[in-house]
C-alpha positions, 0 to 999 in steps of 0.5 A, a space after each residue: 500499499 503506497 502512501 502519497 503526499 507526505 510532508 517530510 517522507 514524501 512517499 512511503 510504501 506499507 509493506 505486509 508479510 506472513 510469517 507462518 514460522 512465527 504466526 505473524 502478518 509482520 509489518 514494514 514501511 518503506 521509504 519511496 514507492 513500491 509495487 507488488 513484486 518488487 524486491 526491497 532490501 532489508 536494510 530499507 524496511 523498517 519493521 513497525 510492531 502494528 501488525 495485521 490480525 485476520 484471525 477473526 475473519 469468518 470467510 474470505 470476505 470478511 478477511 478482505 474488509 479487516 484487511 482494508 480497515 487495518 490497512 488504513 488505519 495504519 496508513 492514517 497513523 502514518 499521515 498522522 506521524 508525518 504531518 505532526 513532525 512537519 509541525 515541529 520542524 519550525 518550533 524546533 528551529 526556533 528553540 534550538 536556534 539550530 539548522 534543522 535536518 530532515 534524515 530519512 532512512 530506515 538506519 538511525 544513530 540514536 535509538 528511540 525510546 519506543 519503536 519508530 513508525 516512520 523512516 524520518 527523523 528531524 535533526 538539531 546536529 549542532 544541539 545533538 537533538 533528534 525528534 522522531 515519531 514513535 508507537 506502542 506495539 500492538 495488532 491493527 486489530 485493536 485499532 489506530 496504533 497509540 503515537 508519540 513524538 520522542 525527543 532524544 538527546 544523547 542518553 535522555 529521552 521523552 516521549 510526548 503525546 502526539 497532540 501536544 504543543 511543540 513549543 511547550 514539549 520542547 521547553 519541557 525537553 530542554 529543562 530536563 536536559 538541563 536538570 539531567 546535565 547538572 545531576 551527570 556533573 554532581 555524579 562525577 564530581 562525587 566520583 572524583 572525590 571519592 577517587 581523590 580519598 581512595 588515592 590518599 588513603 593509598 599514599 599516591 
């Protein structure tokens, strides 16, 4: 299933892959347009843990209906995530006073606190700050997957509701980052004092 007209990703393809050995219908998202039968390499696929569940279908027609409904729910989630990330782009640039890069790709240099939903991230490289759309793992039979926006800066990360105001969320995250930096500085000072006392005891 192709998802077109996206603000940041431009175009995505949803790929469902049945695994009899795992008894799952796994979901993947790829950048660009792909059609049935196209060969897509594994490193071009983002695994999204929101899988199809057609077990309740009474017959083939019912299975087709469930498939359409669940695929549509995922498509709507992808569109929402892309749209919200696009809205975050300008506030992120203003608050960080940094150039914002749109990083399109499955591989990521940062570890998100939850599974990513789309293969795109906003990056303020000068601040080492990344913003990605994430989701919770569950089947699509349960409806549109819960979404969030994750802010990530080195070891610190926090997920905000998709509906949160970007400026409020970014200011909150930067406050968390400042507090975290102070805690690390205090911890380092404590460790250095401990080492110094040990050296004194050792006569070095």
